[in-house]
C-alpha positions as CSV (number, residue, x, y, z in Angstrom):
1,X,-124.2,-23.7,-50.3
2,X,-121.7,-21.9,-51.4
3,X,-121.3,-20.2,-48.1
4,X,-120.7,-23.1,-46.0
5,X,-118.4,-24.3,-48.1
6,X,-116.6,-21.0,-47.8
7,X,-117.0,-21.5,-43.9
8,X,-115.4,-25.3,-44.4
9,X,-112.4,-23.9,-47.0
10,X,-111.5,-20.5,-43.7
11,X,-111.6,-22.8,-41.0
12,X,-109.2,-24.9,-43.0
13,X,-107.1,-21.3,-44.1
14,X,-107.3,-21.0,-40.2
15,X,-105.3,-24.3,-39.1
16,X,-102.5,-24.4,-41.5
17,X,-102.1,-20.4,-41.2
18,X,-101.7,-21.3,-37.4
19,X,-99.2,-24.0,-38.4
20,X,-97.4,-22.2,-40.3
21,X,-97.1,-19.5,-37.6
22,X,-95.7,-21.4,-35.0
23,X,-99.2,-21.5,-33.0
24,X,-100.7,-24.8,-33.4
25,X,-97.7,-27.4,-33.0
26,X,-97.3,-31.4,-33.6
27,X,-94.5,-31.4,-31.4
28,X,-94.4,-32.9,-28.1
29,X,-93.8,-30.2,-25.0
30,X,-89.5,-30.0,-24.9
31,X,-88.0,-27.6,-22.2
32,X,-84.8,-29.6,-23.2
33,X,-82.1,-31.4,-21.6
34,X,-81.3,-29.7,-17.6
35,X,-85.3,-27.9,-17.6
36,X,-87.4,-31.3,-18.2
37,X,-88.0,-32.5,-14.6
38,X,-88.4,-30.9,-10.7
39,X,-87.7,-32.5,-7.5
40,X,-89.0,-31.0,-4.1
41,X,-89.9,-32.4,-1.0
42,X,-93.0,-32.8,1.4
43,X,-91.4,-30.8,4.2
44,X,-88.3,-28.6,4.7
45,X,-86.3,-30.2,7.6
46,X,-85.6,-33.6,9.0
47,X,-84.0,-35.7,11.6
48,X,-81.0,-38.1,11.0
49,X,-82.3,-41.6,10.6
50,X,-85.6,-40.2,8.7
51,X,-87.0,-41.5,5.6
52,X,-87.5,-38.8,2.9
53,X,-89.7,-38.5,0.1
54,X,-88.6,-37.2,-2.6
55,X,-91.0,-36.2,-5.9
56,X,-89.9,-36.4,-8.5
57,X,-92.2,-34.7,-12.2
58,X,-91.8,-35.4,-15.8
59,X,-92.5,-31.5,-17.1
60,X,-92.2,-32.5,-20.5
61,X,-94.1,-34.1,-22.9
62,X,-91.1,-36.7,-23.6
63,X,-90.0,-40.4,-22.0
64,X,-86.9,-39.8,-20.3
65,X,-84.7,-42.7,-18.8
66,X,-83.1,-42.8,-15.4
67,X,-79.0,-43.8,-16.1
68,X,-79.4,-46.5,-13.3
69,X,-82.8,-46.1,-12.3
70,X,-83.0,-44.3,-8.9
71,X,-79.6,-46.1,-7.4
72,X,-77.0,-43.4,-7.6
73,X,-79.2,-40.8,-4.9
74,X,-75.8,-38.8,-2.9
75,X,-77.1,-36.7,0.2
76,X,-74.5,-33.3,0.1
77,X,-74.0,-31.1,2.7
78,X,-74.0,-27.7,2.5
79,X,-70.0,-26.1,3.4
80,X,-70.2,-22.9,3.2
81,X,-70.5,-22.2,-0.8
82,X,-69.2,-25.8,-1.7
83,X,-71.7,-29.1,-1.1
84,X,-69.8,-32.3,-0.2
85,X,-71.6,-35.8,-0.5
86,X,-72.0,-37.2,2.6
87,X,-73.3,-41.0,1.6
88,X,-75.1,-42.5,-1.5
89,X,-77.8,-44.9,-1.7
90,X,-75.2,-46.9,-5.1
91,X,-75.5,-49.7,-3.2
92,X,-79.1,-49.8,-1.7
93,X,-82.3,-49.4,-4.7
94,X,-85.8,-49.6,-2.9
95,X,-86.6,-48.4,-6.5
96,X,-85.5,-50.0,-10.0
97,X,-87.6,-47.5,-11.7
98,X,-85.4,-46.7,-14.5
99,X,-88.0,-44.4,-16.8
100,X,-90.7,-41.1,-16.4
101,X,-93.6,-40.9,-18.7
102,X,-94.0,-38.2,-20.2
103,X,-96.2,-35.7,-17.5
104,X,-95.8,-38.3,-14.8
105,X,-95.1,-37.5,-11.2
106,X,-92.9,-40.8,-9.4
107,X,-92.4,-40.6,-5.3
108,X,-88.3,-41.4,-4.9
109,X,-87.7,-42.3,-0.8
110,X,-84.5,-41.4,0.7
111,X,-83.2,-42.9,4.4
112,X,-80.7,-40.7,5.8
113,X,-78.8,-42.1,7.6
114,X,-78.9,-42.0,11.4
115,X,-76.0,-39.8,13.6
116,X,-76.0,-36.8,10.3
117,X,-75.1,-33.8,11.6
118,X,-77.4,-30.8,11.4
119,X,-77.5,-28.3,8.6
120,X,-78.3,-27.7,5.5
121,X,-78.4,-30.4,2.3
122,X,-80.0,-31.5,-0.7
123,X,-79.6,-35.0,-2.6
124,X,-78.4,-34.6,-6.3
125,X,-78.7,-37.8,-8.2
126,X,-78.2,-38.2,-12.0
127,X,-80.3,-36.2,-14.3
128,X,-82.8,-38.0,-16.3
129,X,-82.4,-37.7,-20.3
130,X,-84.2,-38.5,-23.3
131,X,-83.5,-41.6,-26.3
132,X,-82.1,-38.2,-28.4
133,X,-80.2,-36.8,-25.8
134,X,-76.3,-37.0,-27.5
135,X,-74.8,-35.3,-24.3
136,X,-74.8,-35.6,-20.9
137,X,-76.4,-33.1,-18.6
138,X,-75.6,-32.3,-14.8
139,X,-76.8,-33.4,-12.1
140,X,-80.1,-33.6,-10.4
141,X,-79.8,-32.1,-7.4
142,X,-83.0,-31.1,-5.0
143,X,-84.4,-28.0,-3.5
144,X,-81.7,-27.8,0.0
145,X,-83.7,-29.2,3.2
146,X,-82.4,-28.6,6.8
147,X,-81.7,-31.3,9.0
148,X,-82.0,-31.3,13.0
149,X,-81.0,-32.4,16.0
150,X,-83.7,-35.0,16.9
151,X,-84.5,-33.1,20.5
152,X,-84.2,-29.5,18.5
153,X,-87.4,-30.9,15.5
154,X,-89.8,-32.5,17.8
155,X,-90.3,-29.5,19.7
156,X,-90.6,-27.6,16.9
157,X,-93.1,-29.1,15.8
C-alpha cells in the first residue's frame, strides 16, 4: 500500500514541477499581436474581375475581433518597392462576421475590380485584435499574388 501512495505522490510532485518550470501551462497559446493570424490563397494568379478567396486562420487560442469586420479590405498594387492602394471594398461587405474563434479558419471573398492592370497585388485589412489589446497593430497583409491579362491567364492553364 505504501508503494501506491508513493507513486501517487511522485505523480503529483512531477505535475507541480512541470508547472513550476513552465513545461505545463494552463494559459492559452498566444503568439501576440500581429502574429495571431495567417492569410493565404488557393492560387497565386488571377484575372481582373475574378473573385479571390482569402483563407484567414486564427493561429492562437484567443478569440479575435475584427474592427469593422472584413469590410475594410483594400486591394494594393506593388509600385517599385512600395504598395499603392488601388481600390477598397469599404462599401460592399458580404460577410458580417466580426470575430474569429481560437483555431478557426474562415474564407473571405474579394472580387477584383474589372479593368485591373497586370501586376503584383496584395490585400490589406485591419489586423484582428484580442479584448486585452491596448495598442493598435499594423494592417494584416496577404501574400502577394499576380493579376494577368485574361488571354494570358487562359493560355497558361
